[in-house]
C-alpha positions in Angstrom: -24.0 23.1 -10.3 -26.7 23.2 -7.8 -25.8 19.6 -7.1 -22.5 20.5 -6.6 -22.9 23.2 -4.7 -24.4 21.6 -2.2 -22.4 18.1 -2.1 -19.3 21.0 -1.2 -21.4 22.6 1.3 -22.0 19.6 3.1 -18.3 18.6 3.1 -17.4 21.7 4.5 -19.9 20.8 7.7 -18.0 17.2 8.1 -15.0 17.3 10.3 -11.3 16.4 9.5 -11.7 12.8 11.0 -15.1 11.6 9.2 -13.5 13.0 5.9 -10.8 10.9 6.5 -12.3 7.9 7.1 -14.6 8.7 4.2 -12.1 8.6 1.8 -10.3 6.1 3.2 -12.7 3.5 2.4 -13.1 2.4 -1.1 -16.5 2.0 -2.7 -17.8 -1.5 -3.0 -19.7 -2.2 -6.2 -23.6 -2.1 -6.3 -25.7 -5.4 -6.5 -26.4 -5.7 -9.6 -28.3 -9.0 -10.5 -31.3 -10.7 -9.0 -29.7 -14.0 -8.6 -27.4 -16.5 -8.1 -27.3 -19.5 -9.1 -24.7 -22.5 -10.1 -24.6 -24.6 -13.3 -22.6 -26.0 -15.8 -20.0 -23.8 -17.7 -18.2 -23.8 -21.3 -14.8 -24.6 -20.4 -15.8 -27.4 -17.9 -17.0 -27.7 -14.3 -20.0 -26.2 -12.7 -19.4 -22.0 -12.9 -21.3 -19.1 -10.6 -24.2 -17.3 -12.6 -25.3 -13.9 -12.0 -28.7 -13.7 -14.2 -27.1 -16.3 -16.1 -23.9 -14.9 -17.0 -20.9 -16.9 -15.2 -18.5 -14.8 -12.7 -15.0 -14.6 -13.8 -12.3 -14.1 -11.3 -10.0 -11.1 -10.9 -7.7 -12.5 -13.7 -10.7 -12.7 -15.7 -10.6 -16.6 -15.7 -14.4 -18.3 -15.5 -14.7 -19.0 -11.8 -15.5 -23.0 -12.1 -15.0 -25.1 -9.1 -15.0 -29.2 -9.7 -18.5 -29.8 -8.9 -21.9 -28.5 -8.6 -21.9 -28.4 -4.2 -18.7 -25.9 -4.7 -20.2 -23.2 -7.1 -23.6 -23.4 -4.8 -21.3 -22.4 -2.5 -20.0 -20.0 -3.7 -23.1 -18.7 -5.6 -24.9 -18.7 -1.9 -21.9 -15.9 -0.8 -23.1 -13.8 -3.8 -27.1 -14.1 -3.6 -26.4 -13.0 0.1 -25.1 -9.7 -0.7 -28.1 -6.8 -0.5 -27.1 -3.2 -1.7 -23.1 -3.6 -2.6 -20.6 -6.8 -2.9 -18.0 -7.0 -0.1 -15.7 -9.3 -0.8 -15.0 -9.2 2.9 -17.6 -10.5 3.8 -17.4 -13.7 0.9 -14.5 -16.0 2.5 -15.2 -18.9 -0.3 -14.9 -16.5 -3.1 -11.7 -15.5 -2.0 -10.6 -18.0 -1.9 -12.1 -19.8 -4.8 -10.5 -16.9 -7.0 -7.1 -17.5 -4.8 -7.7 -21.3 -6.4 -7.8 -20.2 -9.9 -5.4 -17.2 -10.2 -2.8 -18.4 -7.7 -2.3 -21.8 -7.0 -3.7 -23.5 -10.2 -0.6 -21.8 -12.2 2.0 -22.8 -9.5 1.1 -25.6 -7.6 4.0 -27.0 -6.7 5.1 -23.8 -4.8 1.9 -23.9 -2.9 2.7 -27.6 -1.5 5.9 -26.8 -0.8 5.4 -23.9 1.9 2.3 -26.1 3.5 5.9 -28.7 4.2 7.9 -25.7 5.1 5.0 -25.0 8.3 5.1 -29.2 8.9 9.0 -28.6 9.2 8.6 -26.2 12.0 5.2 -27.4 13.1 3.1 -25.6 15.8 2.7 -29.4 17.3 6.0 -29.7 18.1 6.9 -26.7 20.1 6.2 -26.9 23.9 6.3 -24.7 26.8 8.8 -25.3 29.9 6.1 -24.2 32.3 3.7 -23.5 33.5 2.3 -26.9 34.5 -1.4 -26.4 33.9 0.0 -25.3 30.2 1.8 -28.0 29.4 -0.7 -30.1 30.3 -3.1 -28.5 27.9 -0.4 -28.6 25.0 0.2 -32.1 25.5 -3.8 -32.7 25.9 -4.7 -31.4 23.0 -1.4 -32.0 20.4 -0.3 -35.4 21.4 -3.2 -36.9 20.1 -2.6 -35.8 16.9 0.9 -36.1 16.4 -0.3 -40.2 17.4 -2.9 -40.1 14.4 0.4 -38.6 12.3 2.2 -41.3 12.9 -0.3 -44.1 12.8 -1.7 -42.8 9.9 1.0 -41.4 7.6 4.5 -43.0 9.5 5.6 -39.6 10.2 7.7 -39.7 13.3 8.4 -36.0 14.6 10.9 -34.7 17.4 9.7 -32.3 20.2 11.1 -29.2 21.9 11.1 -27.1 24.4 10.7 -23.5 23.6 11.4 -21.8 20.7 14.7 -23.0 19.3 14.7 -24.4 15.9 14.8 -28.4 15.3 15.8 -29.8 12.3 12.8 -32.7 11.9 13.8 -36.3 9.9 13.4 -36.2 6.2 11.2 -39.2 6.7 8.8 -37.7 8.3 8.4 -34.7 6.4 8.3 -36.4 3.0 5.4 -38.7 4.8 3.9 -35.7 4.8 4.2 -34.9 1.2 2.7 -37.9 0.5 -0.5 -37.5 2.3 -0.9 -34.0 0.9 -0.5 -35.7 -2.6 -4.3 -36.6 -2.2 -5.3 -33.3 -2.2 -3.9 -32.1 -5.8 -6.6 -30.3 -7.5 -6.0 -26.8 -6.7 -9.0 -25.8 -4.9 -8.2 -28.4 -2.6 -4.5 -27.3 -2.1 -5.8 -23.7 -1.8 -7.8 -24.9 1.3 -5.5 -27.0 2.7 -2.6 -24.4 2.9 -5.5 -21.4 4.0 -6.1 -23.5 6.8 -2.1 -23.7 7.5 -1.7 -20.6 7.4 -4.3 -19.6 9.5 -3.4 -22.3 12.4 0.3 -22.3 12.4 0.2 -26.3 11.7 0.1 -28.0 8.5 -0.6 -31.4 10.8 -3.7 -30.2 11.9 -4.8 -29.2 8.3 -4.1 -32.2 6.8 -5.9 -34.0 10.3 -9.2 -32.0 9.2 -8.4 -32.4 4.9 -8.7 -35.8 6.0 -11.1 -36.4 8.8 -9.0 -37.9 11.4 -10.2 -34.9 13.5 -13.2 -32.3 13.5 -12.3 -28.2 12.1 -13.4 -27.3 15.8 -10.9 -29.7 17.3 -7.9 -28.0 14.8 -9.1 -24.7 15.8 -9.4 -25.2 19.4 -5.6 -27.3 19.4 -4.2 -24.5 17.0 -5.6 -22.0 19.9 -4.2 -23.3 23.4 -1.2 -20.8 24.2 -3.7 -18.5 23.2 -6.7 -19.5 24.9 -4.4 -20.1 28.0 -3.0 -16.4 27.8 -6.6 -14.6 27.6 -7.6 -17.3 31.4 -4.6 -15.7 32.7 -4.8 -11.5 31.5 -8.3 -11.1 29.8 -9.0 -11.1 26.1 -8.3 -8.1 24.0 -11.6 -7.2 21.8 -9.4 -6.0 18.9 -8.0 -9.7 18.9 -10.8 -11.3 19.7 -12.1 -9.1 16.2 -9.4 -10.5 14.7 -9.2 -14.4 16.0 -13.0 -14.6 14.4 -12.1 -12.9 11.0 -10.0 -16.0 10.8 -12.5 -18.3 12.0 -14.7 -17.1 9.3 -12.3 -18.2 7.0 -11.1 -21.3 8.1 -14.6 -22.2 8.4 -14.5 -21.5 5.0 -11.6 -23.5 3.6 -13.0 -26.5 5.6 -16.5 -25.4 3.9 -15.0 -25.7 0.4 -13.3 -28.7 0.9 -15.9 -30.7 1.4 -17.8 -29.3 -1.3 -15.4 -29.7 -3.6 -14.6 -33.4 -2.8 -18.3 -34.6 -2.7 -20.2 -35.4 -6.1 -22.7 -33.1 -6.7 -26.3 -34.9 -6.1 
């Protein structure tokens, strides 16, 4: 009873704002394990083991990766947790859960969504002015379109402004054929994540097939944003959001690389 009264007295001393913030934050689970490792699991593939017991996804499926390198990448995030387990700091794990619980159950819809991005890709829509922005877009985007044409046989139509332009079906089909090389749910989830984060399926596919680096793609995806920053300055909240998105981008690239490499 004394503990209850002490808690009540403490609550009365806290401001309404502090109380609102306190109760709006969900309680994070405490770290309950000593060691996070990767190893074979009974369902096949390699799982994340917490003190020897396999981790399960939110849908209660064993979290298994096709390679040991992929499982180690996830386990490293669990190992990096300290007092509590914070999903916000575990982008690879979140993506792995999405792949297993979502993409694996309906890969076709994810495949089609990536192609929808490709049909109205960021790289197609160019500024009419100022001249410097026009040049920056061309410098960053034209080489990617050249790579797409040379490697996949996909030729797209460019437009000025934001009015939708219908793209050739043959070009979209060519991108679909290239995308089929990444049918594993984890690979497809990673490419979809990169696509959504950058607004460009062509940049994501170019990274996935190692035609350009992730840094090159990220810079290309933010030509317009960086131009605006150079003109008007950077907003701190926007910078935080971009940093969070960049962490998700890095996680998608790392997981894609890990699951397609055979473990040593």
